[in-house]
Every structure is written in C-alpha cells, then in structure tokens.
C-alpha positions as CSV (number, residue, x, y, z in Angstrom):
1,S,-0.1,-0.1,0.0
2,V,1.5,3.4,-1.1
3,K,1.1,6.3,1.6
4,L,0.9,9.7,-0.1
5,H,2.2,13.0,1.9
6,W,-1.0,15.2,1.8
7,T,0.2,17.8,-0.3
8,T,0.4,14.9,-3.6
9,K,-3.2,14.4,-2.5
10,A,-4.1,18.3,-2.8
11,L,-2.1,18.1,-6.1
12,L,-3.7,15.2,-7.3
13,F,-7.6,16.4,-6.6
14,A,-6.5,20.1,-7.9
15,L,-5.7,18.0,-11.4
16,T,-8.9,16.0,-10.8
17,L,-10.4,19.2,-10.9
18,R,-9.2,20.0,-14.6
19,L,-10.8,17.0,-16.3
20,F,-13.1,18.0,-18.7
21,P,-16.3,15.4,-17.2
22,V,-15.8,16.8,-14.1
23,R,-15.9,20.4,-14.9
24,L,-19.0,19.6,-16.8
25,T,-20.6,17.9,-14.2
26,L,-19.7,21.0,-11.8
27,A,-20.8,23.4,-14.7
28,L,-24.0,21.6,-15.3
29,G,-24.9,21.4,-11.2
30,Q,-25.1,18.5,-11.7
31,I,-25.1,15.5,-8.3
32,N,-22.8,12.9,-10.3
33,L,-19.4,13.5,-8.7
34,I,-21.5,13.3,-5.0
35,I,-23.0,9.6,-6.2
36,L,-19.2,8.8,-7.2
37,S,-18.2,9.9,-3.7
38,L,-21.0,7.7,-2.0
39,I,-20.3,4.3,-4.4
40,M,-16.3,4.9,-4.3
41,G,-16.9,5.0,-0.5
42,S,-19.2,1.9,0.2
43,Y,-16.9,-0.1,-1.7
44,Y,-13.9,1.0,0.2
45,L,-15.7,0.1,3.2
46,Q,-17.1,-3.2,2.6
47,H,-14.6,-5.1,4.5
48,K,-13.9,-3.0,7.9
49,H,-17.2,-1.3,8.2
50,S,-20.0,-3.2,5.7
51,R,-23.0,-1.5,8.0
52,I,-21.4,2.2,6.5
53,A,-21.1,0.5,3.1
54,G,-24.4,-0.3,3.0
55,I,-25.9,2.9,4.2
56,L,-23.3,5.1,1.7
57,L,-24.8,2.7,-1.1
58,G,-28.5,3.4,-0.2
59,L,-28.1,6.9,-0.1
60,A,-26.4,7.2,-3.4
61,T,-29.5,4.8,-4.4
62,V,-32.2,7.2,-2.7
63,I,-30.6,10.3,-4.3
64,K,-30.5,8.7,-8.2
65,L,-31.5,5.1,-9.0
66,T,-28.7,4.2,-11.1
67,P,-26.2,3.0,-8.6
68,L,-29.5,0.4,-7.4
69,P,-28.4,-2.7,-9.6
70,L,-24.9,-2.3,-7.8
71,I,-26.2,-3.8,-4.5
72,L,-26.0,-7.0,-6.5
73,Y,-22.2,-7.3,-5.7
74,F,-22.8,-7.4,-1.9
75,I,-25.5,-9.8,-2.2
76,V,-23.6,-12.2,-4.2
77,K,-20.9,-11.4,-1.6
78,K,-23.3,-12.7,0.9
79,N,-22.7,-9.4,2.9
80,R,-25.7,-9.6,5.4
81,N,-24.6,-6.0,6.9
82,A,-24.5,-4.1,3.9
83,I,-27.4,-5.6,2.6
84,M,-29.5,-4.6,5.4
85,S,-28.1,-1.6,5.8
86,F,-28.7,-0.5,2.2
87,S,-32.4,-2.1,2.8
88,I,-33.1,0.5,5.8
89,T,-32.0,3.4,4.6
90,V,-33.6,2.7,0.9
91,A,-36.7,2.1,3.0
92,S,-36.2,5.1,5.2
93,A,-35.9,7.5,2.7
94,T,-38.5,6.6,0.6
95,L,-40.8,6.7,3.3
96,L,-39.6,10.0,4.7
97,G,-40.1,11.7,1.3
98,A,-43.4,10.2,1.4
99,L,-44.3,11.9,4.5
100,V,-43.0,15.0,3.8
101,F,-44.4,15.1,0.2
102,G,-47.4,12.8,0.7
103,L,-48.1,9.4,-0.2
104,P,-50.3,10.4,-3.6
105,L,-47.0,12.7,-5.0
106,T,-44.6,9.8,-4.1
107,R,-47.0,6.8,-5.6
108,Y,-47.0,9.3,-9.0
109,Y,-43.4,9.6,-8.9
110,Y,-42.8,5.9,-8.8
111,L,-45.5,4.8,-11.1
112,Q,-45.6,7.7,-13.6
113,V,-42.8,9.8,-13.8
114,I,-39.9,7.1,-14.0
115,P,-41.8,4.6,-16.5
116,E,-42.1,7.9,-18.6
117,L,-38.6,9.1,-18.3
118,N,-37.8,6.2,-20.4
119,S,-40.5,7.3,-23.4
120,K,-39.5,11.0,-23.6
121,I,-35.9,10.0,-25.6
122,T,-37.1,11.0,-29.2
123,Q,-34.5,11.4,-31.9
124,Q,-35.2,15.2,-31.3
125,T,-34.3,15.0,-27.7
126,V,-31.0,12.9,-28.6
127,N,-29.8,15.8,-31.2
128,L,-30.7,18.7,-28.9
129,T,-28.4,16.8,-26.0
130,Y,-25.2,15.7,-27.6
131,M,-23.0,16.0,-24.5
132,N,-25.4,12.6,-23.4
133,Q,-23.3,9.5,-23.9
134,S,-25.9,7.1,-22.1
135,T,-26.6,4.0,-24.0
136,T,-30.2,5.2,-24.1
137,A,-28.8,8.5,-26.2
138,L,-26.7,6.2,-28.3
139,L,-29.1,3.2,-29.4
140,G,-31.6,6.9,-29.8
141,R,-28.5,7.8,-32.4
142,F,-29.4,4.7,-34.3
143,G,-32.9,5.5,-34.9
144,I,-33.8,3.4,-31.9
145,F,-36.5,4.3,-29.6
146,G,-39.8,3.2,-26.9
147,N,-39.9,-0.1,-26.0
148,T,-36.8,-1.4,-28.4
149,N,-34.7,0.7,-26.6
150,T,-35.6,-0.6,-23.1
151,L,-35.4,-3.9,-23.6
152,I,-32.2,-3.8,-25.6
153,R,-30.7,-1.8,-22.1
154,Y,-32.0,-4.3,-20.0
155,V,-30.6,-7.0,-22.1
156,I,-27.4,-5.4,-22.0
157,T,-27.5,-4.7,-18.6
158,G,-28.4,-8.2,-17.5
159,Y,-25.5,-9.5,-19.5
160,G,-23.0,-7.7,-17.5
161,L,-24.3,-8.1,-14.6
162,C,-24.6,-11.9,-15.2
163,L,-21.0,-11.1,-16.1
164,I,-19.9,-9.6,-13.1
165,C,-21.6,-12.3,-10.9
166,L,-20.0,-15.1,-12.6
167,K,-16.7,-13.4,-12.0
168,I,-17.3,-13.2,-8.7
169,L,-18.2,-17.0,-7.7
170,R,-15.6,-18.2,-9.8
171,N,-13.0,-15.8,-7.9
172,A,-14.5,-17.3,-4.5
173,R,-14.6,-20.8,-5.9
174,M,-11.0,-20.3,-6.3
175,Q,-10.4,-18.1,-3.2
176,A,-12.1,-21.2,-1.7
177,M,-10.1,-24.0,-3.2
178,T,-6.8,-22.2,-2.1
179,R,-7.9,-22.2,1.5
180,R,-8.9,-25.9,1.5
181,G,-5.1,-26.3,-0.5
182,R,-3.1,-24.5,2.6
C-alpha cells in the first residue's frame, strides 16, 4: 500500500478538477460526483465497516436510482450487514419522502414519472443533447426508441451483471479452493 503525502493528494485533487467530465459536471450543477463519492466510499468500506458501506450505497440509490443494481455485488458476496443497512436506508428515505411530500405524490413519482422518462427519448431530444453519452442516447442515435430501446438496455445490463456475478463467483470458488489446499 502506497502512502501519499497530503500535498501530493491535494495536487492530485486539483488536477482532477481540471478534467473535462469533472468540469462539465460542476458547470451543469449535476450531482454525479457526490453519487460517485458515495459509491466509492461504499466499496472502500465494505470489509471493515459493512453497515456504513450499505448506508452509503443506499444514499446513492435514494439520490439517483442508477446505483441500484450495484447492491447485487453485496448480495453475491453475501454481505448481510451491507444488504440490511442498504435496505433500511432506502426504505427509511422513501418513507421519509412519502411523509414529507405525501403518499399520492410519491406514488405518482414511482408509478408515472419514472416509467415515463423512458418514453421521452426521441430523435429531437437526442440531437439537442449531444453531451448525453448514455446507452439510451446511443441507441437513439441509431434510431432505436421506445420499448425496443428499453429492452436492449435491459438485455445489455442483465448480460453485464451476469458476467460480473460469474466473475465474483469464480473468484470466490478459487479462494475457497486455495484455502482448502493450505
């Protein structure tokens, strides 16, 4: 493990702020850097503080739904503390939102707003938002919209998650065989 002096860390942080994706995220007022920090913290703390790791991933998921599939990593690793704290964090934050904004508005958000977001991608919105580098926008640039776009994204995501799970299981199997051989 390499220990860096605080001045080196400060220099690396300053250089990071010069990167285009970081500058663009800050210029657009996006929350992506906070989400990234929560996810990185979650995976960094997974072994020593698994409950905090679950809370951090739960907060990232509550802020933006994109990190939700990352809980599969903790499920495959059978990290019960992280899974429980993640679940409690997401449930508590959702309940708090329902209490603050009311159940009808919360229900409307989950049952109408989120599903409708997928149907809002059109050729015009893809052309107007050249900075959108998502899979949805990529497929839209090829003229694939609506349910077909959603299906392809789900297949790609499922395939990727299966590959990750297989890799994790294979590594766990190899570690178990190594332990038995000692």
